[in-house]
C-alpha positions in Angstrom: -25.4 35.7 20.7 -28.8 34.4 19.7 -28.3 31.0 21.5 -25.8 32.1 24.2 -28.2 31.2 26.9 -28.9 27.7 25.4 -25.2 27.1 24.9 -24.6 28.0 28.5 -27.4 25.9 29.9 -26.0 22.9 28.0 -22.6 23.5 29.3 -23.8 23.9 32.8 -25.9 20.8 32.8 -22.8 19.0 31.3 -20.8 20.4 34.2 -23.3 19.1 36.9 -23.5 15.7 35.2 -19.5 15.6 35.2 -19.4 16.3 39.0 -22.0 13.4 39.5 -19.9 11.1 37.2 -16.8 11.7 39.0 -18.4 11.1 42.4 -19.9 8.0 41.1 -16.7 6.8 39.6 -14.9 7.2 43.0 -17.2 4.9 44.9 -18.1 1.3 45.2 -21.7 0.3 45.0 -21.6 -0.3 48.7 -20.4 3.3 49.2 -23.0 4.7 46.8 -25.8 2.9 48.9 -24.4 4.1 52.2 -26.9 6.1 54.3 -25.5 8.1 57.3 -28.6 8.1 59.3 -31.9 6.1 59.0 -34.1 7.5 56.3 -31.4 9.7 54.7 -30.7 9.6 51.1 -27.7 7.7 49.9 -26.1 8.7 46.6 -27.9 5.7 44.9 -31.3 7.0 46.1 -30.5 10.5 44.8 -29.5 9.1 41.5 -32.9 7.2 41.4 -34.7 10.4 42.2 -32.9 12.5 39.7 -33.3 10.0 37.0 -37.1 9.8 37.7 -37.4 13.4 37.8 -35.4 13.9 34.5 -37.4 11.2 32.7 -40.8 12.8 33.8 -39.7 16.5 33.2 -37.9 16.1 29.8 -39.9 13.4 28.0 -42.1 15.3 25.5 -41.0 18.4 27.3 -42.7 20.9 25.1 -46.1 19.1 24.7 -46.9 17.3 28.0 -47.0 18.1 31.6 -43.6 17.6 33.3 -45.2 15.5 36.0 -46.2 12.3 34.1 -48.8 10.0 35.3 -46.5 7.1 35.1 -44.0 8.6 37.4 -43.9 6.9 40.9 -42.0 9.5 42.7 -42.4 7.8 46.1 -40.6 4.7 44.8 -37.6 6.9 43.7 -36.6 7.0 47.5 -36.6 3.2 47.8 -33.1 2.0 46.5 -32.9 -1.2 44.5 -29.9 -1.0 42.3 -28.3 -4.4 41.9 -24.8 -3.1 40.7 -22.9 0.0 39.9 -23.6 -0.6 36.3 -27.5 -0.6 36.9 -27.0 2.8 38.8 -24.8 4.2 35.9 -27.4 3.0 33.4 -30.1 4.8 35.2 -28.1 7.9 35.7 -27.2 8.2 32.0 -30.6 7.5 30.9 -32.0 10.5 32.7 -29.2 12.8 31.3 -29.7 11.5 27.8 -33.3 12.4 28.1 -32.5 15.8 29.3 -30.0 16.5 26.6 -32.3 15.1 23.8 -34.9 17.7 25.0 -32.7 20.7 25.3 -30.2 20.4 22.6 -32.8 21.0 19.8 -34.3 24.1 21.4 -33.8 27.4 19.8 -34.3 31.0 21.0 -38.0 31.1 19.8 -38.8 28.2 22.2 -37.6 30.0 25.4 -40.9 31.8 26.0 -43.2 29.0 25.1 -45.3 28.0 28.2 -45.0 24.5 29.4 -46.4 22.8 32.6 -45.1 21.1 35.6 -47.8 19.7 37.8 -50.3 22.1 36.0 -48.2 25.2 36.7 -47.2 27.2 33.8 -43.7 28.1 33.2 -41.8 29.6 30.3 -39.2 27.2 28.9 -36.5 29.4 30.4 -38.1 29.2 33.9 -38.5 25.4 33.6 -34.9 25.1 32.6 -33.8 27.2 35.6 -36.1 25.2 37.9 -34.7 21.9 36.8 -31.1 23.1 36.8 -31.3 24.2 40.3 -32.9 21.1 41.5 -30.1 19.0 39.9 -27.5 21.2 41.2 -28.8 20.8 44.7 -28.9 17.1 44.5 -25.6 16.6 42.7 -24.2 18.9 45.6 -25.5 16.4 48.0 -23.9 13.6 46.2 -20.5 15.3 46.1 -20.8 16.0 49.8 -21.8 12.4 50.7 -18.9 11.1 48.6 -16.5 13.4 50.4 -17.8 12.2 53.7 -17.4 8.7 52.7 -13.8 9.0 51.4 -12.6 11.5 53.9 -9.0 12.6 53.5 -8.8 10.3 50.4 -11.3 12.5 48.5 -9.8 14.3 45.6 -11.4 17.8 45.1 -13.7 18.3 42.2 -12.9 22.0 42.1 -10.2 24.2 43.4 -8.6 22.2 46.3 -8.3 23.8 49.7 -5.2 25.9 50.0 -4.8 26.1 46.0 -6.8 29.3 45.3 -3.7 31.5 44.9 -2.1 29.2 42.5 -5.3 28.6 40.5 -5.8 32.4 40.4 -2.3 33.1 39.3 -2.5 30.6 36.6 -5.6 32.2 35.3 -4.3 35.8 35.5 -1.1 34.8 33.7 -3.1 34.0 30.7 -4.7 36.4 28.3 -8.3 37.4 28.7 -10.7 35.3 26.8 -14.4 34.7 26.5 -15.4 31.3 27.3 -17.7 29.3 29.7 -16.1 28.6 32.9 -16.4 24.8 32.6 -14.1 24.8 29.4 -11.1 24.2 31.7 -12.6 21.4 33.7 
């Protein structure tokens, strides 16, 4: 139980990454760059922003402010990926930085104070803050992908009209203790 929070956090971040991965995988670079209205964020822009945030927040996470001097946040909203591979490289670089910072943590680290824009947070609070930020943006990515693909979109969770079948399958199994993402 000592690290159940950290185990859960890692699984939850992996889940959000997988939703983004699946969304990116289903779209062309042109679709990833699509903006529905002027000055809205395409998936490519969201990826660039999340990556910039991750690199800033998780680099030297325990010892430096999470808003690095080298971060150019405003430039994150100017899309300039040349290919889908470039976009994926950035996306994965951000997640690697995050996981490299979180996986070595232990329970004793959770109450340490770290800073984001000079505001103190416990490590637990900072993790929650960032997780919710990424969940928000990954949700945007999924919605944009769904809007682009329309009826050709394959659900990333329980598809419409499939709840009863999904629940029946789960209730037909023995009870078990596991993270909800283990079946995805």
